[in-house]
PQR file of N, CA, C, O and H, with PARSE charges and radii, in Angstrom:
ATOM      1  N   MET A   1       4.241 -12.974   5.033 -0.4000 1.5000
ATOM      2  CA  MET A   1       3.131 -13.294   4.129 -0.0000 2.0000
ATOM      3  C   MET A   1       3.392 -12.416   2.901  0.5500 1.7000
ATOM      4  O   MET A   1       3.851 -11.286   3.068 -0.5500 1.4000
ATOM      5  N   THR A   2       3.116 -12.891   1.649 -0.4000 1.5000
ATOM      6  CA  THR A   2       3.393 -12.064   0.483 -0.0000 2.0000
ATOM      7  C   THR A   2       1.834 -12.076  -0.157  0.5500 1.7000
ATOM      8  O   THR A   2       1.030 -13.003  -0.069 -0.5500 1.4000
ATOM      9  H   THR A   2       2.743 -13.809   1.513  0.4000 1.0000
ATOM     10  N   ALA A   3       1.670 -10.980  -0.721 -0.4000 1.5000
ATOM     11  CA  ALA A   3       0.246 -10.814  -1.358 -0.0000 2.0000
ATOM     12  C   ALA A   3       0.546  -9.822  -2.580  0.5500 1.7000
ATOM     13  O   ALA A   3       1.397  -8.941  -2.460 -0.5500 1.4000
ATOM     14  H   ALA A   3       2.324 -10.226  -0.792  0.4000 1.0000
ATOM     15  N   GLN A   4      -0.161  -9.993  -3.722 -0.4000 1.5000
ATOM     16  CA  GLN A   4      -0.141  -9.108  -4.892 -0.0000 2.0000
ATOM     17  C   GLN A   4      -1.190  -7.976  -4.609  0.5500 1.7000
ATOM     18  O   GLN A   4      -2.376  -8.237  -4.405 -0.5500 1.4000
ATOM     19  H   GLN A   4      -0.852 -10.709  -3.820  0.4000 1.0000
ATOM     20  N   TRP A   5      -0.735  -6.835  -4.609 -0.4000 1.5000
ATOM     21  CA  TRP A   5      -1.538  -5.629  -4.505 -0.0000 2.0000
ATOM     22  C   TRP A   5      -2.556  -5.487  -5.569  0.5500 1.7000
ATOM     23  O   TRP A   5      -2.200  -5.622  -6.740 -0.5500 1.4000
ATOM     24  H   TRP A   5       0.228  -6.623  -4.775  0.4000 1.0000
ATOM     25  N   ASP A   6      -3.841  -5.217  -5.265 -0.4000 1.5000
ATOM     26  CA  ASP A   6      -4.826  -5.023  -5.974 -0.0000 2.0000
ATOM     27  C   ASP A   6      -5.328  -3.569  -6.137  0.5500 1.7000
ATOM     28  O   ASP A   6      -5.983  -3.125  -5.195 -0.5500 1.4000
ATOM     29  H   ASP A   6      -4.130  -5.107  -4.314  0.4000 1.0000
ATOM     30  N   PRO A   7      -5.114  -2.777  -7.190 -0.5600 1.5000
ATOM     31  CA  PRO A   7      -5.442  -1.422  -7.218  0.2800 2.0000
ATOM     32  C   PRO A   7      -6.706  -0.964  -7.070  0.5500 1.7000
ATOM     33  O   PRO A   7      -6.937   0.245  -7.024 -0.5500 1.4000
ATOM     34  N   GLU A   8      -7.683  -1.918  -6.976 -0.4000 1.5000
ATOM     35  CA  GLU A   8      -9.078  -1.524  -6.628 -0.0000 2.0000
ATOM     36  C   GLU A   8      -9.393  -1.048  -5.183  0.5500 1.7000
ATOM     37  O   GLU A   8     -10.423  -0.463  -4.849 -0.5500 1.4000
ATOM     38  H   GLU A   8      -7.495  -2.899  -7.014  0.4000 1.0000
ATOM     39  N   TYR A   9      -8.313  -1.396  -4.345 -0.4000 1.5000
ATOM     40  CA  TYR A   9      -8.425  -0.855  -2.903 -0.0000 2.0000
ATOM     41  C   TYR A   9      -7.990   0.560  -2.705  0.5500 1.7000
ATOM     42  O   TYR A   9      -7.100   1.051  -3.399 -0.5500 1.4000
ATOM     43  H   TYR A   9      -7.475  -1.871  -4.617  0.4000 1.0000
ATOM     44  N   ASP A  10      -8.571   1.177  -1.822 -0.4000 1.5000
ATOM     45  CA  ASP A  10      -8.432   2.469  -1.458 -0.0000 2.0000
ATOM     46  C   ASP A  10      -7.124   2.684  -0.708  0.5500 1.7000
ATOM     47  O   ASP A  10      -6.559   3.766  -0.867 -0.5500 1.4000
ATOM     48  H   ASP A  10      -9.294   0.778  -1.258  0.4000 1.0000
ATOM     49  N   ASN A  11      -6.624   1.839   0.030 -0.4000 1.5000
ATOM     50  CA  ASN A  11      -5.565   1.938   0.968 -0.0000 2.0000
ATOM     51  C   ASN A  11      -5.264   0.308   1.461  0.5500 1.7000
ATOM     52  O   ASN A  11      -5.986  -0.677   1.308 -0.5500 1.4000
ATOM     53  H   ASN A  11      -7.083   0.960   0.159  0.4000 1.0000
ATOM     54  N   LEU A  12      -3.934   0.419   2.104 -0.4000 1.5000
ATOM     55  CA  LEU A  12      -3.365  -0.833   2.474 -0.0000 2.0000
ATOM     56  C   LEU A  12      -4.068  -1.531   3.607  0.5500 1.7000
ATOM     57  O   LEU A  12      -4.049  -2.752   3.760 -0.5500 1.4000
ATOM     58  H   LEU A  12      -3.347   1.219   2.229  0.4000 1.0000
ATOM     59  N   LEU A  13      -4.684  -0.686   4.383 -0.4000 1.5000
ATOM     60  CA  LEU A  13      -5.428  -1.230   5.534 -0.0000 2.0000
ATOM     61  C   LEU A  13      -6.592  -2.151   5.082  0.5500 1.7000
ATOM     62  O   LEU A  13      -6.860  -3.218   5.635 -0.5500 1.4000
ATOM     63  H   LEU A  13      -4.699   0.307   4.259  0.4000 1.0000
ATOM     64  N   ASP A  14      -7.226  -1.656   4.069 -0.4000 1.5000
ATOM     65  CA  ASP A  14      -8.538  -2.415   3.637 -0.0000 2.0000
ATOM     66  C   ASP A  14      -7.941  -3.632   2.821  0.5500 1.7000
ATOM     67  O   ASP A  14      -8.552  -4.699   2.877 -0.5500 1.4000
ATOM     68  H   ASP A  14      -7.009  -0.790   3.620  0.4000 1.0000
ATOM     69  N   PHE A  15      -6.990  -3.556   2.201 -0.4000 1.5000
ATOM     70  CA  PHE A  15      -6.321  -4.585   1.405 -0.0000 2.0000
ATOM     71  C   PHE A  15      -5.874  -5.740   2.348  0.5500 1.7000
ATOM     72  O   PHE A  15      -6.227  -6.893   2.101 -0.5500 1.4000
ATOM     73  H   PHE A  15      -6.494  -2.689   2.156  0.4000 1.0000
ATOM     74  N   ALA A  16      -5.073  -5.431   3.462 -0.4000 1.5000
ATOM     75  CA  ALA A  16      -4.626  -6.414   4.541 -0.0000 2.0000
ATOM     76  C   ALA A  16      -5.902  -7.126   5.207  0.5500 1.7000
ATOM     77  O   ALA A  16      -5.905  -8.331   5.457 -0.5500 1.4000
ATOM     78  H   ALA A  16      -4.786  -4.494   3.663  0.4000 1.0000
ATOM     79  N   GLU A  17      -6.890  -6.348   5.447 -0.4000 1.5000
ATOM     80  CA  GLU A  17      -7.933  -7.001   6.129 -0.0000 2.0000
ATOM     81  C   GLU A  17      -8.621  -8.031   5.091  0.5500 1.7000
ATOM     82  O   GLU A  17      -9.062  -9.097   5.521 -0.5500 1.4000
ATOM     83  H   GLU A  17      -6.886  -5.368   5.244  0.4000 1.0000
ATOM     84  N   ASP A  18      -8.694  -7.762   3.964 -0.4000 1.5000
ATOM     85  CA  ASP A  18      -9.195  -8.816   2.961 -0.0000 2.0000
ATOM     86  C   ASP A  18      -8.215 -10.050   2.816  0.5500 1.7000
ATOM     87  O   ASP A  18      -8.620 -11.158   2.464 -0.5500 1.4000
ATOM     88  H   ASP A  18      -8.336  -6.896   3.614  0.4000 1.0000
ATOM     89  N   GLN A  19      -7.031  -9.799   3.083 -0.4000 1.5000
ATOM     90  CA  GLN A  19      -6.020 -10.798   3.127 -0.0000 2.0000
ATOM     91  C   GLN A  19      -5.975 -11.561   4.438  0.5500 1.7000
ATOM     92  O   GLN A  19      -5.143 -12.456   4.588 -0.5500 1.4000
ATOM     93  H   GLN A  19      -6.703  -8.899   3.369  0.4000 1.0000
ATOM     94  N   GLY A  20      -6.794 -11.255   5.345 -0.4000 1.5000
ATOM     95  CA  GLY A  20      -6.900 -12.107   6.647 -0.0000 2.0000
ATOM     96  C   GLY A  20      -5.945 -11.476   7.700  0.5500 1.7000
ATOM     97  O   GLY A  20      -5.611 -12.129   8.689 -0.5500 1.4000
ATOM     98  H   GLY A  20      -7.470 -10.528   5.223  0.4000 1.0000
ATOM     99  N   ILE A  21      -5.495 -10.181   7.486 -0.4000 1.5000
ATOM    100  CA  ILE A  21      -4.517  -9.658   8.386 -0.0000 2.0000
ATOM    101  C   ILE A  21      -5.271  -8.531   9.076  0.5500 1.7000
ATOM    102  O   ILE A  21      -5.832  -7.667   8.402 -0.5500 1.4000
ATOM    103  H   ILE A  21      -5.766  -9.651   6.683  0.4000 1.0000
ATOM    104  N   TYR A  22      -5.292  -8.522  10.306 -0.4000 1.5000
ATOM    105  CA  TYR A  22      -5.999  -7.388  10.975 -0.0000 2.0000
ATOM    106  C   TYR A  22      -5.179  -6.606  11.885  0.5500 1.7000
ATOM    107  O   TYR A  22      -5.106  -6.912  13.075 -0.5500 1.4000
ATOM    108  H   TYR A  22      -4.836  -9.223  10.854  0.4000 1.0000
ATOM    109  N   PRO A  23      -4.450  -5.443  11.307 -0.5600 1.5000
ATOM    110  CA  PRO A  23      -3.704  -4.593  12.256  0.2800 2.0000
ATOM    111  C   PRO A  23      -4.610  -3.659  12.956  0.5500 1.7000
ATOM    112  O   PRO A  23      -5.664  -3.276  12.448 -0.5500 1.4000
ATOM    113  N   GLU A  24      -4.198  -3.295  14.120 -0.4000 1.5000
ATOM    114  CA  GLU A  24      -4.906  -2.298  14.824 -0.0000 2.0000
ATOM    115  C   GLU A  24      -5.152  -1.146  14.017  0.5500 1.7000
ATOM    116  O   GLU A  24      -4.373  -0.793  13.132 -0.5500 1.4000
ATOM    117  H   GLU A  24      -3.342  -3.606  14.533  0.4000 1.0000
ATOM    118  N   PHE A  25      -6.393  -0.449  14.342 -0.4000 1.5000
ATOM    119  CA  PHE A  25      -6.767   0.848  13.619 -0.0000 2.0000
ATOM    120  C   PHE A  25      -7.790   1.451  14.524  0.5500 1.7000
ATOM    121  O   PHE A  25      -8.274   0.857  15.487 -0.5500 1.4000
ATOM    122  H   PHE A  25      -7.026  -0.736  15.061  0.4000 1.0000
ATOM    123  N   ASP A  26      -8.066   2.573  14.186 -0.4000 1.5000
ATOM    124  CA  ASP A  26      -9.147   3.327  14.914 -0.0000 2.0000
ATOM    125  C   ASP A  26      -9.833   4.160  14.062  0.5500 1.7000
ATOM    126  O   ASP A  26     -10.989   3.853  13.774 -0.5500 1.4000
ATOM    127  H   ASP A  26      -7.672   3.056  13.404  0.4000 1.0000
ATOM    128  N   CYS A  27      -9.300   5.238  13.567 -0.4000 1.5000
ATOM    129  CA  CYS A  27      -9.953   6.316  12.871 -0.0000 2.0000
ATOM    130  C   CYS A  27     -10.115   6.121  11.340  0.5500 1.7000
ATOM    131  O   CYS A  27     -11.045   6.623  10.709 -0.5500 1.4000
ATOM    132  H   CYS A  27      -8.360   5.488  13.801  0.4000 1.0000
ATOM    133  N   ARG A  28      -9.117   5.336  10.777 -0.4000 1.5000
ATOM    134  CA  ARG A  28      -9.289   5.194   9.295 -0.0000 2.0000
ATOM    135  C   ARG A  28      -8.897   6.375   8.567  0.5500 1.7000
ATOM    136  O   ARG A  28      -8.967   6.251   7.344 -0.5500 1.4000
ATOM    137  H   ARG A  28      -8.361   4.929  11.289  0.4000 1.0000
ATOM    138  N   SER A  29      -8.506   7.476   8.999 -0.4000 1.5000
ATOM    139  CA  SER A  29      -8.390   8.709   8.350 -0.0000 2.0000
ATOM    140  C   SER A  29      -7.056   9.449   8.476  0.5500 1.7000
ATOM    141  O   SER A  29      -6.909  10.584   8.022 -0.5500 1.4000
ATOM    142  H   SER A  29      -8.449   7.577   9.992  0.4000 1.0000
ATOM    143  N   GLY A  30      -6.076   8.765   9.116 -0.4000 1.5000
ATOM    144  CA  GLY A  30      -4.749   9.508   9.339 -0.0000 2.0000
ATOM    145  C   GLY A  30      -4.740  10.382  10.502  0.5500 1.7000
ATOM    146  O   GLY A  30      -3.972  11.344  10.505 -0.5500 1.4000
ATOM    147  H   GLY A  30      -6.196   7.843   9.485  0.4000 1.0000
ATOM    148  N   ILE A  31      -5.496  10.158  11.475 -0.4000 1.5000
ATOM    149  CA  ILE A  31      -5.365  11.069  12.616 -0.0000 2.0000
ATOM    150  C   ILE A  31      -5.080  10.562  13.791  0.5500 1.7000
ATOM    151  O   ILE A  31      -4.542  11.314  14.604 -0.5500 1.4000
ATOM    152  H   ILE A  31      -6.119   9.376  11.472  0.4000 1.0000
ATOM    153  N   CYS A  32      -5.373   9.144  14.178 -0.4000 1.5000
ATOM    154  CA  CYS A  32      -5.057   8.604  15.497 -0.0000 2.0000
ATOM    155  C   CYS A  32      -3.551   7.899  15.518  0.5500 1.7000
ATOM    156  O   CYS A  32      -2.920   7.699  16.555 -0.5500 1.4000
ATOM    157  H   CYS A  32      -5.810   8.533  13.517  0.4000 1.0000
ATOM    158  N   GLN A  33      -3.123   7.581  14.269 -0.4000 1.5000
ATOM    159  CA  GLN A  33      -1.833   6.964  14.115 -0.0000 2.0000
ATOM    160  C   GLN A  33      -1.751   5.623  14.805  0.5500 1.7000
ATOM    161  O   GLN A  33      -0.659   5.152  15.120 -0.5500 1.4000
ATOM    162  H   GLN A  33      -3.636   7.743  13.426  0.4000 1.0000
ATOM    163  N   THR A  34      -2.954   4.968  15.058 -0.4000 1.5000
ATOM    164  CA  THR A  34      -2.960   3.505  15.623 -0.0000 2.0000
ATOM    165  C   THR A  34      -2.613   2.458  14.550  0.5500 1.7000
ATOM    166  O   THR A  34      -2.270   1.316  14.856 -0.5500 1.4000
ATOM    167  H   THR A  34      -3.841   5.350  14.803  0.4000 1.0000
ATOM    168  N   CYS A  35      -2.711   2.872  13.335 -0.4000 1.5000
ATOM    169  CA  CYS A  35      -2.265   1.864  12.242 -0.0000 2.0000
ATOM    170  C   CYS A  35      -0.887   1.964  11.669  0.5500 1.7000
ATOM    171  O   CYS A  35      -0.525   1.568  10.561 -0.5500 1.4000
ATOM    172  H   CYS A  35      -2.989   3.799  13.086  0.4000 1.0000
ATOM    173  N   MET A  36      -0.111   2.607  12.675 -0.4000 1.5000
ATOM    174  CA  MET A  36       1.205   3.058  12.266 -0.0000 2.0000
ATOM    175  C   MET A  36       2.199   1.723  12.287  0.5500 1.7000
ATOM    176  O   MET A  36       2.218   0.988  13.275 -0.5500 1.4000
ATOM    177  H   MET A  36      -0.405   2.929  13.575  0.4000 1.0000
ATOM    178  N   HIS A  37       2.917   1.503  11.267 -0.4000 1.5000
ATOM    179  CA  HIS A  37       3.920   0.315  11.172 -0.0000 2.0000
ATOM    180  C   HIS A  37       5.296   0.793  10.376  0.5500 1.7000
ATOM    181  O   HIS A  37       5.411   1.750   9.611 -0.5500 1.4000
ATOM    182  H   HIS A  37       2.901   2.099  10.465  0.4000 1.0000
ATOM    183  N   ASP A  38       6.284  -0.144  10.781 -0.4000 1.5000
ATOM    184  CA  ASP A  38       7.526   0.205  10.233 -0.0000 2.0000
ATOM    185  C   ASP A  38       7.553  -0.170   8.720  0.5500 1.7000
ATOM    186  O   ASP A  38       7.171  -1.294   8.394 -0.5500 1.4000
ATOM    187  H   ASP A  38       6.190  -0.922  11.402  0.4000 1.0000
ATOM    188  N   LEU A  39       7.977   0.696   7.802 -0.4000 1.5000
ATOM    189  CA  LEU A  39       8.180   0.395   6.446 -0.0000 2.0000
ATOM    190  C   LEU A  39       9.630  -0.141   6.353  0.5500 1.7000
ATOM    191  O   LEU A  39      10.542   0.635   6.639 -0.5500 1.4000
ATOM    192  H   LEU A  39       8.287   1.609   8.067  0.4000 1.0000
ATOM    193  N   LEU A  40       9.917  -1.439   5.965 -0.4000 1.5000
ATOM    194  CA  LEU A  40      11.176  -1.806   5.736 -0.0000 2.0000
ATOM    195  C   LEU A  40      11.733  -1.675   4.455  0.5500 1.7000
ATOM    196  O   LEU A  40      12.938  -1.473   4.309 -0.5500 1.4000
ATOM    197  H   LEU A  40       9.176  -2.069   5.733  0.4000 1.0000
ATOM    198  N   GLU A  41      10.842  -1.789   3.386 -0.4000 1.5000
ATOM    199  CA  GLU A  41      11.267  -1.588   2.059 -0.0000 2.0000
ATOM    200  C   GLU A  41      10.181  -0.966   1.217  0.5500 1.7000
ATOM    201  O   GLU A  41       8.996  -1.097   1.526 -0.5500 1.4000
ATOM    202  H   GLU A  41       9.863  -1.953   3.505  0.4000 1.0000
ATOM    203  N   GLY A  42      10.545  -0.341   0.234 -0.4000 1.5000
ATOM    204  CA  GLY A  42       9.519   0.240  -0.764 -0.0000 2.0000
ATOM    205  C   GLY A  42       9.253   1.624  -0.502  0.5500 1.7000
ATOM    206  O   GLY A  42       9.756   2.286   0.405 -0.5500 1.4000
ATOM    207  H   GLY A  42      11.507  -0.235  -0.017  0.4000 1.0000
ATOM    208  N   GLU A  43       8.323   2.063  -1.467 -0.4000 1.5000
ATOM    209  CA  GLU A  43       7.720   3.535  -1.519 -0.0000 2.0000
ATOM    210  C   GLU A  43       6.168   3.430  -1.519  0.5500 1.7000
ATOM    211  O   GLU A  43       5.557   2.508  -2.058 -0.5500 1.4000
ATOM    212  H   GLU A  43       7.914   1.524  -2.204  0.4000 1.0000
ATOM    213  N   VAL A  44       5.617   4.427  -0.886 -0.4000 1.5000
ATOM    214  CA  VAL A  44       4.193   4.445  -0.804 -0.0000 2.0000
ATOM    215  C   VAL A  44       3.696   5.879  -1.330  0.5500 1.7000
ATOM    216  O   VAL A  44       4.486   6.823  -1.315 -0.5500 1.4000
ATOM    217  H   VAL A  44       6.113   5.176  -0.448  0.4000 1.0000
ATOM    218  N   ASP A  45       2.528   6.019  -1.742 -0.4000 1.5000
ATOM    219  CA  ASP A  45       1.842   7.308  -1.840 -0.0000 2.0000
ATOM    220  C   ASP A  45       0.714   7.363  -0.936  0.5500 1.7000
ATOM    221  O   ASP A  45      -0.054   6.415  -0.774 -0.5500 1.4000
ATOM    222  H   ASP A  45       1.886   5.252  -1.754  0.4000 1.0000
ATOM    223  N   TYR A  46       0.606   8.620  -0.272 -0.4000 1.5000
ATOM    224  CA  TYR A  46      -0.527   8.856   0.713 -0.0000 2.0000
ATOM    225  C   TYR A  46      -1.668   9.242  -0.172  0.5500 1.7000
ATOM    226  O   TYR A  46      -1.492  10.080  -1.057 -0.5500 1.4000
ATOM    227  H   TYR A  46       1.231   9.390  -0.403  0.4000 1.0000
ATOM    228  N   THR A  47      -2.928   8.626   0.038 -0.4000 1.5000
ATOM    229  CA  THR A  47      -4.096   8.837  -0.625 -0.0000 2.0000
ATOM    230  C   THR A  47      -4.803   9.887   0.240  0.5500 1.7000
ATOM    231  O   THR A  47      -5.671  10.560  -0.316 -0.5500 1.4000
ATOM    232  H   THR A  47      -3.071   7.946   0.756  0.4000 1.0000
ATOM    233  N   VAL A  48      -4.539  10.105   1.521 -0.4000 1.5000
ATOM    234  CA  VAL A  48      -5.091  11.141   2.418 -0.0000 2.0000
ATOM    235  C   VAL A  48      -3.981  11.567   3.203  0.5500 1.7000
ATOM    236  O   VAL A  48      -3.219  10.795   3.786 -0.5500 1.4000
ATOM    237  H   VAL A  48      -3.834   9.558   1.973  0.4000 1.0000
ATOM    238  N   LYS A  49      -3.896  12.943   3.207 -0.4000 1.5000
ATOM    239  CA  LYS A  49      -2.753  13.611   3.955 -0.0000 2.0000
ATOM    240  C   LYS A  49      -3.059  13.311   5.548  0.5500 1.7000
ATOM    241  O   LYS A  49      -4.141  13.563   6.079 -0.5500 1.4000
ATOM    242  H   LYS A  49      -4.515  13.570   2.734  0.4000 1.0000
ATOM    243  N   PRO A  50      -2.013  12.775   6.168 -0.5600 1.5000
ATOM    244  CA  PRO A  50      -2.331  12.564   7.577  0.2800 2.0000
ATOM    245  C   PRO A  50      -2.189  13.950   8.348  0.5500 1.7000
ATOM    246  O   PRO A  50      -1.484  14.866   7.924 -0.5500 1.4000
ATOM    247  N   LEU A  51      -2.929  14.009   9.523 -0.4000 1.5000
ATOM    248  CA  LEU A  51      -2.989  15.281  10.252 -0.0000 2.0000
ATOM    249  C   LEU A  51      -1.629  15.510  10.835  0.5500 1.7000
ATOM    250  O   LEU A  51      -1.156  16.646  10.869 -0.5500 1.4000
ATOM    251  H   LEU A  51      -3.502  13.265   9.867  0.4000 1.0000
ATOM    252  N   HIS A  52      -0.888  14.314  11.361 -0.4000 1.5000
ATOM    253  CA  HIS A  52       0.471  14.236  11.779 -0.0000 2.0000
ATOM    254  C   HIS A  52       1.194  13.224  11.066  0.5500 1.7000
ATOM    255  O   HIS A  52       1.131  12.034  11.376 -0.5500 1.4000
ATOM    256  H   HIS A  52      -1.272  13.391  11.333  0.4000 1.0000
ATOM    257  N   PRO A  53       1.960  13.722  10.008 -0.5600 1.5000
ATOM    258  CA  PRO A  53       2.711  12.669   9.219  0.2800 2.0000
ATOM    259  C   PRO A  53       3.688  11.818  10.124  0.5500 1.7000
ATOM    260  O   PRO A  53       4.374  12.302  11.024 -0.5500 1.4000
ATOM    261  N   PRO A  54       3.662  10.624   9.804 -0.5600 1.5000
ATOM    262  CA  PRO A  54       4.538   9.683  10.684  0.2800 2.0000
ATOM    263  C   PRO A  54       6.045   9.955  10.357  0.5500 1.7000
ATOM    264  O   PRO A  54       6.362  10.577   9.344 -0.5500 1.4000
ATOM    265  N   SER A  55       6.973   9.463  11.257 -0.4000 1.5000
ATOM    266  CA  SER A  55       8.324   9.808  11.146 -0.0000 2.0000
ATOM    267  C   SER A  55       8.778   8.971   9.950  0.5500 1.7000
ATOM    268  O   SER A  55       8.048   8.129   9.427 -0.5500 1.4000
ATOM    269  H   SER A  55       6.715   8.957  12.081  0.4000 1.0000
ATOM    270  N   PRO A  56      10.050   9.253   9.535 -0.5600 1.5000
ATOM    271  CA  PRO A  56      10.581   8.633   8.220  0.2800 2.0000
ATOM    272  C   PRO A  56      10.740   6.999   8.617  0.5500 1.7000
ATOM    273  O   PRO A  56      11.225   6.675   9.700 -0.5500 1.4000
ATOM    274  N   GLY A  57      10.351   6.158   7.780 -0.4000 1.5000
ATOM    275  CA  GLY A  57      10.526   4.664   8.024 -0.0000 2.0000
ATOM    276  C   GLY A  57       9.196   4.237   8.616  0.5500 1.7000
ATOM    277  O   GLY A  57       9.077   3.045   8.897 -0.5500 1.4000
ATOM    278  H   GLY A  57       9.957   6.422   6.899  0.4000 1.0000
ATOM    279  N   LYS A  58       8.303   4.959   8.813 -0.4000 1.5000
ATOM    280  CA  LYS A  58       6.842   4.686   9.292 -0.0000 2.0000
ATOM    281  C   LYS A  58       5.819   4.914   8.416  0.5500 1.7000
ATOM    282  O   LYS A  58       5.980   5.871   7.658 -0.5500 1.4000
ATOM    283  H   LYS A  58       8.399   5.928   8.584  0.4000 1.0000
ATOM    284  N   VAL A  59       4.736   4.241   8.315 -0.4000 1.5000
ATOM    285  CA  VAL A  59       3.518   4.631   7.400 -0.0000 2.0000
ATOM    286  C   VAL A  59       2.185   4.137   8.273  0.5500 1.7000
ATOM    287  O   VAL A  59       2.104   3.320   9.190 -0.5500 1.4000
ATOM    288  H   VAL A  59       4.605   3.464   8.930  0.4000 1.0000
ATOM    289  N   LEU A  60       1.240   4.906   7.666 -0.4000 1.5000
ATOM    290  CA  LEU A  60      -0.066   4.733   8.268 -0.0000 2.0000
ATOM    291  C   LEU A  60      -0.779   3.992   7.132  0.5500 1.7000
ATOM    292  O   LEU A  60      -0.960   4.463   6.009 -0.5500 1.4000
ATOM    293  H   LEU A  60       1.306   5.570   6.921  0.4000 1.0000
ATOM    294  N   LEU A  61      -1.179   2.735   7.566 -0.4000 1.5000
ATOM    295  CA  LEU A  61      -1.840   1.891   6.687 -0.0000 2.0000
ATOM    296  C   LEU A  61      -3.025   2.294   6.226  0.5500 1.7000
ATOM    297  O   LEU A  61      -3.288   1.945   5.076 -0.5500 1.4000
ATOM    298  H   LEU A  61      -1.033   2.352   8.478  0.4000 1.0000
ATOM    299  N   CYS A  62      -3.986   3.072   6.928 -0.4000 1.5000
ATOM    300  CA  CYS A  62      -5.255   3.596   6.322 -0.0000 2.0000
ATOM    301  C   CYS A  62      -5.038   4.653   5.347  0.5500 1.7000
ATOM    302  O   CYS A  62      -6.045   5.041   4.756 -0.5500 1.4000
ATOM    303  H   CYS A  62      -3.772   3.355   7.862  0.4000 1.0000
ATOM    304  N   CYS A  63      -3.944   5.185   5.066 -0.4000 1.5000
ATOM    305  CA  CYS A  63      -3.835   6.307   4.090 -0.0000 2.0000
ATOM    306  C   CYS A  63      -2.884   5.954   3.007  0.5500 1.7000
ATOM    307  O   CYS A  63      -2.662   6.849   2.192 -0.5500 1.4000
ATOM    308  H   CYS A  63      -3.126   4.870   5.546  0.4000 1.0000
ATOM    309  N   ILE A  64      -2.255   4.766   2.839 -0.4000 1.5000
ATOM    310  CA  ILE A  64      -1.352   4.497   1.786 -0.0000 2.0000
ATOM    311  C   ILE A  64      -1.770   3.508   0.681  0.5500 1.7000
ATOM    312  O   ILE A  64      -2.707   2.716   0.777 -0.5500 1.4000
ATOM    313  H   ILE A  64      -2.435   4.039   3.501  0.4000 1.0000
ATOM    314  N   ARG A  65      -1.063   3.637  -0.241 -0.4000 1.5000
ATOM    315  CA  ARG A  65      -1.194   2.765  -1.396 -0.0000 2.0000
ATOM    316  C   ARG A  65       0.364   2.455  -1.723  0.5500 1.7000
ATOM    317  O   ARG A  65       1.189   3.337  -1.482 -0.5500 1.4000
ATOM    318  H   ARG A  65      -0.302   4.281  -0.319  0.4000 1.0000
ATOM    319  N   PRO A  66       0.744   1.319  -2.223 -0.5600 1.5000
ATOM    320  CA  PRO A  66       2.133   1.023  -2.733  0.2800 2.0000
ATOM    321  C   PRO A  66       2.405   1.684  -3.983  0.5500 1.7000
ATOM    322  O   PRO A  66       1.589   1.774  -4.900 -0.5500 1.4000
ATOM    323  N   ARG A  67       3.720   2.200  -3.993 -0.4000 1.5000
ATOM    324  CA  ARG A  67       4.062   2.760  -5.255 -0.0000 2.0000
ATOM    325  C   ARG A  67       5.078   1.760  -5.866  0.5500 1.7000
ATOM    326  O   ARG A  67       5.225   1.718  -7.088 -0.5500 1.4000
ATOM    327  H   ARG A  67       4.383   2.126  -3.247  0.4000 1.0000
ATOM    328  N   THR A  68       5.795   0.941  -5.019 -0.4000 1.5000
ATOM    329  CA  THR A  68       6.673  -0.086  -5.331 -0.0000 2.0000
ATOM    330  C   THR A  68       6.374  -1.451  -4.532  0.5500 1.7000
ATOM    331  O   THR A  68       5.458  -1.440  -3.709 -0.5500 1.4000
ATOM    332  H   THR A  68       5.676   0.975  -4.026  0.4000 1.0000
ATOM    333  N   ASN A  69       6.971  -2.397  -4.705 -0.4000 1.5000
ATOM    334  CA  ASN A  69       6.896  -3.541  -3.716 -0.0000 2.0000
ATOM    335  C   ASN A  69       7.164  -3.203  -2.404  0.5500 1.7000
ATOM    336  O   ASN A  69       8.124  -2.459  -2.206 -0.5500 1.4000
ATOM    337  H   ASN A  69       7.715  -2.407  -5.373  0.4000 1.0000
ATOM    338  N   LEU A  70       6.429  -3.649  -1.344 -0.4000 1.5000
ATOM    339  CA  LEU A  70       6.832  -3.129   0.116 -0.0000 2.0000
ATOM    340  C   LEU A  70       7.007  -4.375   0.887  0.5500 1.7000
ATOM    341  O   LEU A  70       6.509  -5.470   0.624 -0.5500 1.4000
ATOM    342  H   LEU A  70       5.649  -4.254  -1.504  0.4000 1.0000
ATOM    343  N   VAL A  71       7.831  -4.047   1.938 -0.4000 1.5000
ATOM    344  CA  VAL A  71       7.881  -4.845   3.126 -0.0000 2.0000
ATOM    345  C   VAL A  71       7.583  -4.118   4.358  0.5500 1.7000
ATOM    346  O   VAL A  71       8.336  -3.201   4.687 -0.5500 1.4000
ATOM    347  H   VAL A  71       8.235  -3.158   2.152  0.4000 1.0000
ATOM    348  N   ILE A  72       6.590  -4.415   5.063 -0.4000 1.5000
ATOM    349  CA  ILE A  72       6.059  -3.848   6.180 -0.0000 2.0000
ATOM    350  C   ILE A  72       6.010  -4.682   7.455  0.5500 1.7000
ATOM    351  O   ILE A  72       5.482  -5.794   7.425 -0.5500 1.4000
ATOM    352  H   ILE A  72       5.978  -5.159   4.796  0.4000 1.0000
ATOM    353  N   ASP A  73       6.520  -4.205   8.534 -0.4000 1.5000
ATOM    354  CA  ASP A  73       6.665  -5.056   9.707 -0.0000 2.0000
ATOM    355  C   ASP A  73       5.335  -4.958  10.485  0.5500 1.7000
ATOM    356  O   ASP A  73       5.112  -4.009  11.235 -0.5500 1.4000
ATOM    357  H   ASP A  73       6.948  -3.302   8.558  0.4000 1.0000
ATOM    358  N   LEU A  74       4.551  -5.859  10.308 -0.4000 1.5000
ATOM    359  CA  LEU A  74       3.086  -5.971  10.862 -0.0000 2.0000
ATOM    360  C   LEU A  74       3.195  -6.681  12.152  0.5500 1.7000
ATOM    361  O   LEU A  74       2.185  -6.912  12.817 -0.5500 1.4000
ATOM    362  H   LEU A  74       4.732  -6.630   9.698  0.4000 1.0000
TER
END
């Protein structure tokens, strides 16, 4: 699926849900890591600093906004 990012959203999880994609999540604050997915391409900015930052190549959807075009394995 391809979607054009709307900067009105706080994070990629909210954006995905409005696009009809419902990834698993729990806390929405970067603590539980339930919304962790593989970042295949692109760069992100964290809007909330996660309690436990994900490993390289992983992102927490509840805490990020795209800096560039992204490819994420959902």
